[in-house]
C-alpha positions as CSV (number, residue, x, y, z in Angstrom):
1,M,-18.2,44.7,8.1
2,D,-17.9,41.3,6.4
3,C,-16.6,39.0,9.1
4,A,-18.5,36.4,11.2
5,V,-17.5,38.5,14.2
6,P,-19.5,41.8,14.1
7,K,-16.8,44.0,15.7
8,G,-13.4,45.2,14.6
9,D,-11.8,46.1,11.3
10,S,-12.8,43.2,9.0
11,L,-10.7,44.6,6.2
12,R,-7.4,44.4,8.0
13,E,-7.6,42.4,11.2
14,P,-8.2,39.0,9.6
15,Y,-4.9,39.4,7.7
16,T,-3.1,40.5,10.8
17,A,-4.4,37.6,12.8
18,G,-3.4,35.1,10.0
19,H,0.0,36.7,9.8
20,H,0.7,36.1,13.4
21,I,-0.6,32.6,13.2
22,L,2.1,32.0,10.6
23,L,4.8,33.6,12.7
24,A,3.8,31.5,15.7
25,H,4.0,28.4,13.5
26,A,7.5,29.3,12.3
27,E,8.6,29.8,15.9
28,A,7.0,26.5,17.0
29,V,8.7,24.6,14.2
30,E,12.1,26.1,15.0
31,L,11.7,25.1,18.7
32,F,10.6,21.6,17.6
33,K,13.6,21.1,15.4
34,A,16.0,22.5,18.1
35,C,14.7,20.4,20.9
36,Y,12.4,17.4,20.2
37,K,13.8,16.4,16.8
38,L,17.3,16.1,18.2
39,Q,16.0,13.2,20.3
40,H,13.6,11.8,17.7
41,G,15.3,12.2,14.3
42,D,12.4,10.8,12.3
43,S,9.8,13.2,13.8
44,K,8.0,15.5,11.4
45,I,5.9,18.6,12.0
46,G,3.4,20.4,9.7
47,M,0.1,22.2,9.4
48,A,-3.5,21.3,8.6
49,F,-5.2,23.4,6.0
50,D,-8.9,24.2,5.6
51,V,-9.6,24.0,1.9
52,M,-12.3,24.0,-0.7
53,G,-12.2,22.9,-4.3
54,Y,-12.9,25.5,-7.0
55,E,-14.1,25.4,-10.6
56,P,-14.7,28.3,-12.9
57,F,-18.4,29.3,-13.1
58,Q,-18.1,29.6,-16.9
59,D,-15.6,28.4,-19.4
60,S,-13.9,31.8,-19.7
61,F,-10.5,33.3,-19.2
62,L,-11.8,35.7,-16.5
63,D,-13.5,32.9,-14.5
64,D,-10.4,30.8,-14.8
65,Q,-8.4,33.6,-13.3
66,A,-11.1,34.0,-10.6
67,R,-10.6,30.3,-9.8
68,E,-6.9,30.8,-9.4
69,R,-7.4,33.7,-7.0
70,S,-10.0,31.7,-5.1
71,I,-7.3,29.0,-4.5
72,D,-4.8,31.6,-3.5
73,Y,-7.1,33.1,-0.9
74,N,-8.4,29.8,0.4
75,L,-5.2,27.8,0.6
76,G,-2.4,29.9,-0.7
77,W,-2.9,32.4,2.1
78,F,-1.3,29.9,4.6
79,L,0.3,27.3,2.3
80,E,2.6,29.6,0.2
81,P,4.3,31.2,3.2
82,V,5.3,27.9,4.7
83,V,6.5,26.7,1.4
84,R,8.3,29.7,-0.1
85,G,8.1,32.3,2.6
86,D,5.5,34.8,1.3
87,Y,1.9,35.3,0.4
88,P,0.6,34.6,-3.2
89,F,1.2,37.5,-5.6
90,S,-2.6,37.9,-6.2
91,M,-3.0,38.7,-2.5
92,R,-0.2,41.1,-2.4
93,S,-1.5,43.0,-5.5
94,L,-5.2,43.1,-4.4
95,I,-4.9,43.7,-0.6
96,G,-2.0,46.1,-0.7
97,D,-0.8,47.6,2.5
98,R,-3.6,45.8,4.5
99,L,-1.6,42.6,4.1
100,P,1.4,42.6,6.5
101,K,4.9,41.9,5.3
102,F,7.5,39.4,6.5
103,T,11.0,40.3,7.3
104,K,13.8,38.4,5.6
105,E,14.5,36.5,8.8
106,E,10.8,35.6,9.1
107,Q,10.7,34.4,5.5
108,E,13.7,32.2,6.0
109,K,12.0,30.6,9.1
110,L,8.7,30.1,7.3
111,A,10.1,28.6,4.1
112,S,10.0,24.8,4.2
113,S,8.6,24.8,7.7
114,C,6.0,22.2,6.8
115,D,7.3,18.6,6.7
116,I,3.8,17.2,6.3
117,M,0.4,18.7,5.5
118,G,-3.1,17.9,6.3
119,L,-6.2,18.7,4.2
120,N,-9.5,19.5,5.8
121,Y,-12.1,20.0,3.1
122,Y,-15.9,20.1,3.2
123,T,-17.3,21.2,-0.2
124,S,-16.4,22.9,-3.4
125,R,-17.5,26.2,-5.1
126,F,-17.8,27.9,-8.4
127,S,-15.6,31.0,-8.9
128,K,-16.9,33.9,-10.9
129,H,-15.1,37.1,-11.8
130,I,-16.4,40.4,-10.5
131,D,-15.7,43.6,-12.2
132,I,-14.5,46.2,-9.8
133,S,-16.1,49.6,-10.4
134,S,-14.7,53.0,-9.4
135,D,-17.0,53.2,-6.4
136,F,-16.2,49.6,-5.2
137,T,-15.9,49.3,-1.5
138,P,-13.6,46.4,-0.4
139,K,-14.9,43.7,1.8
140,L,-13.0,40.7,3.2
141,N,-14.7,38.1,1.0
142,T,-14.4,40.2,-2.1
143,D,-10.7,41.1,-1.9
144,D,-10.1,38.3,-4.3
145,A,-12.8,39.6,-6.7
146,Y,-14.8,36.3,-7.0
147,A,-18.3,35.2,-6.3
148,S,-19.0,31.6,-5.4
149,S,-21.9,29.2,-5.0
150,E,-21.8,25.8,-3.3
151,R,-21.8,22.6,-5.3
152,H,-21.2,19.0,-4.6
153,P,-18.0,18.1,-2.7
154,F,-15.1,17.0,-4.8
155,A,-15.0,13.2,-5.0
156,D,-12.1,12.9,-7.4
157,R,-8.4,13.7,-7.6
158,D,-8.9,17.2,-8.8
159,L,-8.9,18.7,-5.3
160,L,-5.4,17.4,-4.8
161,D,-4.4,18.6,-8.3
162,L,-5.8,22.1,-7.5
163,H,-4.1,22.7,-4.3
164,V,-1.0,20.6,-3.5
165,P,2.3,21.9,-4.9
166,K,3.9,19.4,-7.3
167,R,6.8,17.7,-5.4
168,P,8.6,14.4,-5.6
169,N,6.3,11.6,-4.2
170,G,3.4,14.1,-4.2
171,P,-0.2,13.0,-5.1
172,P,-1.1,12.2,-8.7
173,S,-2.6,15.1,-10.7
174,D,-3.9,13.6,-13.9
175,H,-7.6,13.7,-13.3
176,E,-10.1,16.3,-14.4
177,G,-13.0,17.1,-12.1
178,E,-16.7,16.8,-12.9
179,I,-19.3,19.6,-12.4
180,R,-22.2,18.2,-10.4
181,K,-25.5,19.5,-9.3
182,P,-25.0,21.9,-6.4
183,T,-25.6,20.2,-3.0
184,H,-23.8,19.7,0.2
185,L,-23.1,16.6,2.4
186,A,-25.0,18.2,5.3
187,D,-28.1,17.9,3.1
188,V,-27.9,14.1,3.7
189,D,-29.7,14.3,7.1
190,S,-31.7,17.5,6.5
191,D,-33.4,16.3,3.4
192,P,-37.1,16.5,4.2
193,T,-37.9,13.5,1.9
194,M,-35.6,11.2,3.9
195,T,-37.8,8.7,5.7
196,D,-35.0,6.8,7.5
197,P,-31.9,8.9,8.5
198,L,-30.0,5.6,9.2
199,D,-30.3,4.7,5.5
200,D,-27.7,7.4,4.5
201,W,-26.7,6.3,1.0
202,K,-25.6,9.7,0.0
203,R,-22.9,9.7,2.7
204,L,-21.9,6.1,2.0
205,D,-21.4,7.1,-1.7
206,Y,-19.5,10.2,-0.6
207,L,-17.1,8.2,1.6
208,Q,-16.4,5.4,-0.9
209,R,-15.7,7.8,-3.8
210,H,-13.4,10.1,-1.7
211,I,-11.3,7.3,-0.3
212,S,-11.1,5.6,-3.7
213,A,-9.9,8.9,-5.3
214,V,-6.8,9.1,-3.1
215,K,-5.8,5.4,-3.1
216,D,-2.8,6.0,-5.3
217,A,-1.5,9.1,-3.4
218,N,1.0,9.1,-0.6
219,V,-1.7,9.4,2.1
220,R,-0.9,8.2,5.6
221,G,-4.3,8.5,7.3
222,H,-7.9,9.4,7.0
223,F,-10.3,10.9,9.6
224,T,-14.0,11.0,8.7
225,W,-15.9,14.0,10.0
226,G,-17.6,13.2,12.1
227,L,-18.3,10.3,14.4
228,I,-21.6,11.7,15.8
229,D,-23.9,14.5,15.0
230,N,-22.6,17.6,16.7
231,F,-23.3,21.3,17.3
232,E,-22.2,22.9,14.0
233,W,-21.4,26.6,14.6
234,S,-24.3,28.9,13.6
235,L,-26.3,25.9,12.3
236,G,-26.6,24.3,15.7
237,Y,-28.0,20.8,15.6
238,S,-30.0,21.5,12.5
239,S,-27.2,20.2,10.3
240,R,-26.4,16.5,10.9
241,F,-23.5,14.7,9.3
242,G,-22.2,12.1,11.8
243,L,-21.7,8.4,11.1
244,V,-23.8,7.8,14.3
245,Y,-27.3,9.3,14.5
246,I,-28.4,10.9,17.7
247,D,-32.1,10.2,18.1
248,K,-33.4,13.2,20.2
249,K,-36.9,11.6,20.3
250,D,-35.5,8.5,21.9
251,G,-33.5,9.7,24.8
252,N,-30.6,10.9,22.6
253,K,-29.7,7.2,21.8
254,R,-26.8,6.7,19.5
255,K,-27.8,4.7,16.4
256,L,-25.4,3.5,13.7
257,K,-26.1,4.7,10.2
258,K,-25.5,2.5,7.2
259,S,-22.3,4.5,6.5
260,A,-21.0,3.7,10.0
261,K,-21.4,0.0,9.4
262,W,-19.8,0.2,6.0
263,F,-16.9,2.3,7.4
264,A,-16.3,-0.2,10.2
265,K,-16.1,-3.0,7.6
266,F,-13.9,-1.0,5.4
267,N,-11.4,-0.4,8.2
268,S,-11.4,-4.1,9.2
269,V,-10.9,-5.6,5.8
270,P,-8.0,-3.9,3.9
271,K,-7.0,-4.7,0.3
272,R,-10.4,-6.1,-0.6
273,L,-13.5,-5.0,-2.5
274,L,-16.4,-3.9,-0.4
275,K,-19.8,-3.9,-1.9
276,T,-23.1,-2.6,-0.7
277,T,-26.4,-2.8,-2.5
278,N,-29.3,-0.3,-2.4
279,N,-32.2,-1.8,-4.3
280,N,-30.7,-2.1,-7.8
281,A,-27.6,0.1,-7.2
282,T,-24.3,-1.3,-6.2
283,V,-21.6,0.7,-4.6
284,T,-18.1,-0.7,-4.9
285,V,-14.8,0.5,-3.5
286,T,-11.3,-0.9,-3.4
287,S,-10.2,-0.9,0.2
288,V,-6.8,0.6,0.9
289,S,-4.7,0.8,4.0
290,V,-4.7,4.3,5.4
């Protein structure tokens, strides 16, 4: 077993579930176009994708290929069917008959069933090739034959370059990413050396660099995750990453972090430079309308 859910066939059922999600999407889009869009011709429908950025663990051909497979399994699994009507070739070749097949009619419904796309992304990973031995036992997260370790979230345009198909009016893709020290945004509030959780300069830096990185792309909106500290799956309340701090020692009072104040200012003053100073460091971002 290699799923978060300890029961069932983890080598087959995730692909079956994903397959039916895609089929349901295609049916919903067809219904939308047949009914709602007739009355509202400018309406669009799409899908939000959960993605990560990937870089090869080493500068080698095998790790480059592992990176491409990582992208296929992370994003291509759902993106390629709604763009061209089928799964990535790497998935077909590695998963075999455990990956369901689309009928010709289903492929036609799926292809181009996404007018718009959303990108939800949290962090980025290294991709490393794994040699498959004769006694290798498949698992869900090794079907793509890569190993990964977390690193700093992408703050540049390379995430868009990695994942989004090149199309007219698509996002720019002329920037190479940087390899940074492995960390995670959730570390911002769980850092044991942090004396004041409201003074969250790591998050502020994260926000300003990410927003600045997409300022030239055709982006229609931005949602920051999240507004307040929340219950994060298996991590519970131990991982905090809200713009608003919940002080459990003070009656669960909501307290604005520095990043929340900056973000409020950012949203209220478009097309201007916003500056914040932390001792001798200055953070500058060009505000954009989103």
